[in-house]
C-alpha positions as CSV (number, residue, x, y, z in Angstrom):
1,X,-74.5,2.0,33.9
2,X,-76.4,4.3,36.3
3,X,-75.3,7.8,36.5
4,X,-73.4,7.8,33.2
5,X,-74.6,10.1,30.4
6,X,-75.1,13.7,29.5
7,X,-76.7,15.7,32.2
8,X,-76.8,19.4,33.1
9,X,-73.2,19.3,34.3
10,X,-71.9,17.8,31.1
11,X,-71.1,21.2,29.4
12,X,-69.3,22.4,32.5
13,X,-67.3,19.2,32.7
14,X,-66.3,19.4,29.0
15,X,-65.2,23.1,29.5
16,X,-63.2,22.2,32.5
17,X,-61.5,19.3,30.6
18,X,-60.8,21.5,27.6
19,X,-59.2,24.2,29.7
20,X,-57.2,21.7,31.5
21,X,-56.0,20.2,28.3
22,X,-55.1,23.7,27.0
23,X,-53.2,24.4,30.1
24,X,-51.2,21.0,29.9
25,X,-50.6,21.6,26.1
26,X,-49.2,25.1,26.9
27,X,-46.9,23.7,29.5
28,X,-45.6,21.0,27.2
29,X,-45.2,23.3,24.3
30,X,-43.2,25.8,26.4
31,X,-41.0,23.0,27.8
32,X,-40.4,21.6,24.2
33,X,-39.6,25.0,22.6
34,X,-37.2,26.0,25.3
35,X,-38.7,29.5,25.4
36,X,-39.8,31.2,28.5
37,X,-42.3,34.1,28.7
38,X,-45.3,35.3,30.5
39,X,-48.1,32.9,31.3
40,X,-47.7,29.1,31.0
41,X,-44.0,29.5,30.2
42,X,-44.8,30.6,26.6
43,X,-42.9,33.2,24.5
44,X,-44.3,36.7,24.8
45,X,-43.3,40.2,24.0
46,X,-44.5,43.5,25.3
47,X,-47.2,45.5,23.6
48,X,-49.9,44.4,21.3
49,X,-48.0,43.1,18.2
50,X,-46.7,39.5,17.9
51,X,-43.2,39.1,16.6
52,X,-41.3,36.2,15.0
53,X,-38.0,35.0,16.3
54,X,-36.3,32.0,14.6
55,X,-39.7,31.0,13.2
56,X,-41.4,31.1,16.6
57,X,-44.2,33.6,17.1
58,X,-44.1,35.5,20.4
59,X,-47.6,36.5,21.6
60,X,-48.1,40.1,22.7
61,X,-48.5,40.5,26.4
62,X,-51.5,42.8,25.9
63,X,-53.4,40.2,23.8
64,X,-56.4,38.3,25.2
65,X,-55.5,34.8,26.5
66,X,-57.4,33.3,23.6
67,X,-55.1,34.9,21.2
68,X,-52.0,33.9,23.2
69,X,-53.2,30.3,23.2
70,X,-53.8,30.4,19.4
71,X,-50.3,31.7,18.8
72,X,-48.6,29.2,21.2
73,X,-50.5,26.3,19.7
74,X,-49.8,27.3,16.1
75,X,-46.1,27.4,17.0
76,X,-46.2,23.6,17.4
77,X,-47.2,23.3,13.7
78,X,-44.3,25.3,12.3
79,X,-42.2,22.3,11.2
80,X,-45.1,20.3,9.9
81,X,-45.4,19.8,6.1
82,X,-48.3,20.8,3.9
83,X,-50.8,17.9,3.6
84,X,-54.0,18.3,1.5
85,X,-56.8,17.6,3.9
86,X,-54.5,17.6,6.9
87,X,-56.0,18.7,10.2
88,X,-59.6,18.0,8.9
89,X,-60.3,14.6,10.5
90,X,-58.7,15.6,13.8
91,X,-56.8,18.5,15.1
92,X,-53.8,16.1,15.6
93,X,-52.2,15.2,12.2
94,X,-48.8,14.8,10.7
95,X,-49.4,17.6,8.2
96,X,-51.8,20.4,7.7
97,X,-53.5,22.2,4.8
98,X,-54.6,25.9,4.9
99,X,-57.9,25.4,6.6
100,X,-56.6,22.7,8.9
101,X,-54.0,25.2,10.1
102,X,-56.4,28.0,10.7
103,X,-58.9,25.7,12.4
104,X,-56.1,24.4,14.7
105,X,-55.4,28.0,15.8
106,X,-59.1,28.7,16.3
107,X,-59.6,25.5,18.3
108,X,-56.8,26.5,20.7
109,X,-58.3,30.0,20.9
110,X,-61.4,28.3,22.3
111,X,-63.7,29.3,19.4
112,X,-64.0,26.2,17.3
113,X,-64.8,22.7,18.4
114,X,-64.2,20.7,15.1
115,X,-62.2,21.4,12.0
116,X,-64.1,22.9,9.0
117,X,-63.1,23.5,5.3
118,X,-62.2,26.8,3.7
119,X,-65.7,27.3,2.3
120,X,-67.2,27.0,5.8
121,X,-64.7,29.5,7.1
122,X,-66.2,32.0,4.7
123,X,-69.3,32.0,7.0
124,X,-67.5,31.5,10.3
125,X,-67.9,34.1,13.1
126,X,-68.7,37.7,12.2
127,X,-68.0,39.7,8.9
128,X,-65.0,41.9,8.6
129,X,-61.7,42.2,10.2
130,X,-61.2,41.5,13.9
131,X,-59.2,43.4,16.5
132,X,-56.8,40.4,17.1
133,X,-57.6,37.8,14.5
134,X,-58.9,37.8,11.0
135,X,-59.6,34.8,8.9
136,X,-59.3,35.4,5.1
137,X,-61.0,32.7,3.1
138,X,-61.9,32.2,-0.6
139,X,-62.6,29.0,-2.6
140,X,-59.3,27.0,-2.5
141,X,-57.4,29.0,0.2
142,X,-57.5,30.3,3.8
143,X,-55.1,32.1,6.0
144,X,-55.3,34.1,9.2
145,X,-53.8,37.3,10.5
146,X,-53.2,36.9,14.3
147,X,-51.9,39.9,16.3
148,X,-50.2,41.3,13.2
149,X,-48.6,38.0,12.0
150,X,-49.9,35.9,9.0
151,X,-50.5,32.2,9.6
152,X,-50.4,30.6,6.2
153,X,-49.3,27.4,4.4
154,X,-48.1,28.9,1.2
155,X,-44.4,29.3,0.7
156,X,-41.5,28.7,-1.6
157,X,-40.4,25.3,-2.6
158,X,-39.5,23.4,0.6
159,X,-41.3,25.9,2.9
160,X,-44.9,25.0,2.3
161,X,-46.9,24.2,5.4
162,X,-48.0,26.0,8.5
163,X,-45.7,28.9,9.0
164,X,-45.7,32.4,10.5
165,X,-45.0,35.3,8.2
166,X,-44.3,39.0,9.1
167,X,-45.7,40.2,5.8
168,X,-49.3,40.4,4.8
169,X,-50.6,39.2,1.5
170,X,-53.1,40.5,-1.1
171,X,-56.6,39.9,0.3
172,X,-58.5,40.7,-2.9
173,X,-61.2,38.1,-3.4
174,X,-61.1,36.8,0.2
175,X,-64.0,37.0,2.7
176,X,-62.7,38.6,5.9
177,X,-64.2,37.0,9.1
178,X,-63.4,37.0,12.8
179,X,-64.5,35.4,16.0
180,X,-66.9,37.5,18.1
181,X,-65.0,39.7,20.4
182,X,-61.6,39.1,18.9
């Protein structure tokens, strides 16, 4: 078929489609959650710290859009169960493991195009803690701190799976990484 294929406009078209999909996802997520806030009808709070209300993370108004999108997207996972390998074949799954959860948030922040396992997250982005997001990874487990909240899959019996937590956890033995600029 003439004119079909990758040309110089392909990356721009893919970026446009990705941003359009993020916008539509944000609208749908806001409508489904019943929460209103600043920007795309998503839950927000003033300042630079996210908060949790009834299990839903509210993005800080002063956070970059990438962080808001990561938070709002991760909210859609909060009732999903833990599933070993979940979120690895696709960002859309019925359950998620630790790295699948973190990759989901990174994808909707616009910094990751395909899911990667925990060991690869140990080399993702830049070393050290980020201003808005830090990925903590070690062999066997990964979690993220996003705008002051912990996105993690560990929990007590019956609460395993992608969830927001207000408390941090011990990071001894973890590699701290962050996306450039965040």
